[in-house]
C-alpha angles and dihedrals in degrees: 000000000000118000119233117256113267112260089204091068094048108107109230143161123235112213105166114058127122122220101235091035092057092066117119113248090230091054091051091053093045096048092045092052093046090055098039093244119155117229123202118246089254090065097042127026095006094048130173091047122232103244138179118175103174089106130049095252092052092048090049090054091048091051091046092055089046091052092049090052090049091054094069092065099084106138134050091246088061090059092049091048094048093051095042092052092044090053090048091053092047092051092049089054094051094256108146099176127038129186106194121195122223135171104208089199090076091061105029096103090051098047106034105271141317097298095045091048093051092047091049091052092046093051091047090049092051093049092048091050093050091048096051108025093236114125112243124195132168133235114199109217130201123209121245091210093060130074116283088238088067088054091053090052090052092047091053089049092049090048090059091061101049105135090019099082104293112110106161149024120224143184119214144163126068108350090200086075117063125018117245091239090061087069099043094109092055091050092048089056090051095046092048087054091055098255123143114249107229109166124168116248143142096042108098093010130049136254094300089067090057091046090053091053089054098040102037102029101030089232119205089191133007121222106236099340092173094135088066085082088075091067118057094192090053091050089052090053092050092048093048093050093037093232107169126227115214098217117196108185098179090049092049091056093042093055095041095249085127126020094219136011088250089062094061105102096227095134094045092056093043094050090048089060096251110146111241131199113191114223140177098216100195113000090177090068102027099043099228135091133204099286090061090058090058091046088054090052088057101036103035107023096037098233115174120226089257089055093046088051089054090051089055092047090050091052090052095045091049093051130092092238114140114263095252089053091049093050092049093049094045088052089051091053091049090049090049091053093045091054118097118264 
């Protein structure tokens, strides 16, 4: 009986990964102990934590754990380590292009302000990319729970680093707080500068949240976007405009968006022609990285190798990778599919 093609050797792009959430669990433990910081059981012996963010209390707990994890990154060398290890993990999983999302506001007090923080992250990303051979770009993300003026400040900052490692502008945190249209001015600044618009939507709220990202923020991709599968007309719009949904199955289950991996509507979106880029969101809190999402595509959603190859192509096409890199990666996907099982 023929063995299935190795998913490790499939070239792919990773478009939905958060900076703090990309940290290795072992690194979190080590840095906390070095600094004498206490971690809750959910981040140590009971890891990965049992989460459910479909209510306000559950989301607050998720954010609290995230903030605790962020607190161990106190020195520039911690940032360099995190991104080097993340790039190593991506390379090991066959990911050849990563767009990592960071909100500099969360670190500005530690690293000397918004600009200094972003420049630190960009330098660390460049060094990690050179060391591993995996392309590393940055998406600057605003926070829905903060004032839209803060988002405009971040958009202006991101615009200054177009061509210097920043490729997109995002909007994250609880989508139940803050309408997409409240942040339209920030996204106009980012789009005028040539950045991709990649807001979160359609995770904790339904199809309307995805439509608002498209209509109000001119989204090029939608973070998560899985609830779009509840509206056939919306899926047709996404397919027609080739707006990618960054689908994160493990995260959807971890936060209670779906009860089981089988309930994540990955195949429904794919068969409707909506471009999909599989992502891991926050492996530090959900316990699974990018490779596991592709394993789920094969094991749970019944994707054939030809369909898995198309998922990888869609992730590459939806990325901000330079055209020569895209062509090289697409050829790698074609070669993977042409190889014997």
